[in-house]
C-alpha positions as CSV (number, residue, x, y, z in Angstrom):
1,X,-23.7,17.1,7.2
2,X,-21.7,14.0,6.9
3,X,-18.4,14.4,9.3
4,X,-15.7,13.5,6.7
5,X,-14.9,14.1,3.4
6,X,-13.9,17.0,0.4
7,X,-16.5,20.3,1.2
8,X,-16.4,23.4,-0.6
9,X,-14.3,25.6,1.3
10,X,-16.6,27.7,3.6
11,X,-14.0,30.7,3.9
12,X,-13.5,30.8,0.1
13,X,-9.9,31.1,0.0
14,X,-9.4,27.3,-1.5
15,X,-12.0,25.6,-3.9
16,X,-12.4,22.8,-1.6
17,X,-11.2,21.9,2.1
18,X,-11.1,18.5,3.7
19,X,-13.7,18.1,6.9
20,X,-12.9,15.6,9.6
21,X,-15.4,15.1,12.5
22,X,-16.9,18.0,11.4
23,X,-14.2,20.0,11.5
24,X,-12.1,21.9,8.5
25,X,-8.7,20.5,8.4
26,X,-5.3,21.9,6.6
27,X,-5.8,19.7,3.6
28,X,-7.3,22.1,0.8
29,X,-7.7,21.4,-2.8
30,X,-7.3,23.7,-5.8
31,X,-7.9,22.8,-9.8
32,X,-7.1,19.0,-8.5
33,X,-3.9,19.5,-6.3
34,X,-3.8,18.9,-3.0
35,X,-2.0,20.8,-0.5
36,X,-1.8,22.5,2.9
37,X,-3.4,25.6,4.4
38,X,-4.7,26.0,8.0
39,X,-8.4,27.1,7.9
40,X,-8.7,31.0,8.8
41,X,-9.5,32.2,12.2
42,X,-13.3,33.5,12.3
43,X,-16.5,32.5,11.0
44,X,-17.6,30.7,7.5
45,X,-18.5,32.8,4.6
46,X,-20.5,30.1,3.2
47,X,-22.1,27.1,4.3
48,X,-19.7,24.0,3.0
49,X,-21.2,22.0,0.3
50,X,-20.2,18.2,0.3
51,X,-17.8,17.5,-2.8
52,X,-16.7,14.2,-2.3
53,X,-17.2,11.5,0.3
54,X,-14.4,9.6,1.5
55,X,-13.6,6.1,0.3
56,X,-15.3,3.0,2.0
57,X,-11.9,1.1,2.8
58,X,-8.7,2.9,4.1
59,X,-5.9,3.9,1.4
60,X,-2.2,3.2,2.2
61,X,-0.1,6.2,3.5
62,X,2.7,5.4,1.1
63,X,0.8,6.4,-2.3
64,X,0.0,2.8,-3.3
65,X,-3.3,4.0,-5.0
66,X,-4.2,0.3,-5.9
67,X,-3.9,-1.2,-2.4
68,X,-6.6,-0.9,0.0
69,X,-6.0,-2.0,3.5
70,X,-8.9,-3.6,5.7
71,X,-8.5,-2.2,9.0
72,X,-9.2,-5.7,10.9
73,X,-6.3,-7.3,9.0
74,X,-3.9,-4.6,9.7
75,X,-4.8,-4.6,13.6
76,X,-4.4,-8.5,13.8
77,X,-1.2,-8.4,11.6
78,X,0.3,-5.6,14.0
79,X,-1.1,-7.7,17.0
80,X,0.6,-11.2,15.2
81,X,4.0,-9.3,14.7
82,X,4.3,-7.6,18.0
83,X,4.6,-10.8,20.1
84,X,0.7,-10.2,20.8
85,X,0.8,-7.3,22.9
86,X,-0.1,-3.9,22.2
């Protein structure tokens, strides 16, 4: 199983659940609407199936869907703005 992406919710509570590093997260999606709901305690009801892989590039957290961020460029920008130290 790939480690990250939208999978069928193995608990059958929601249509889909986001997996990160192979672990179900609080992000869920029903009828295209994303919300948050912690995974239930307990075992999976069914094996999760990959629905959608994550994009190849990072997306902006401020919702500007048209812009993608190159992680190397972002790191250099931060390094430069911070005076060359982390």
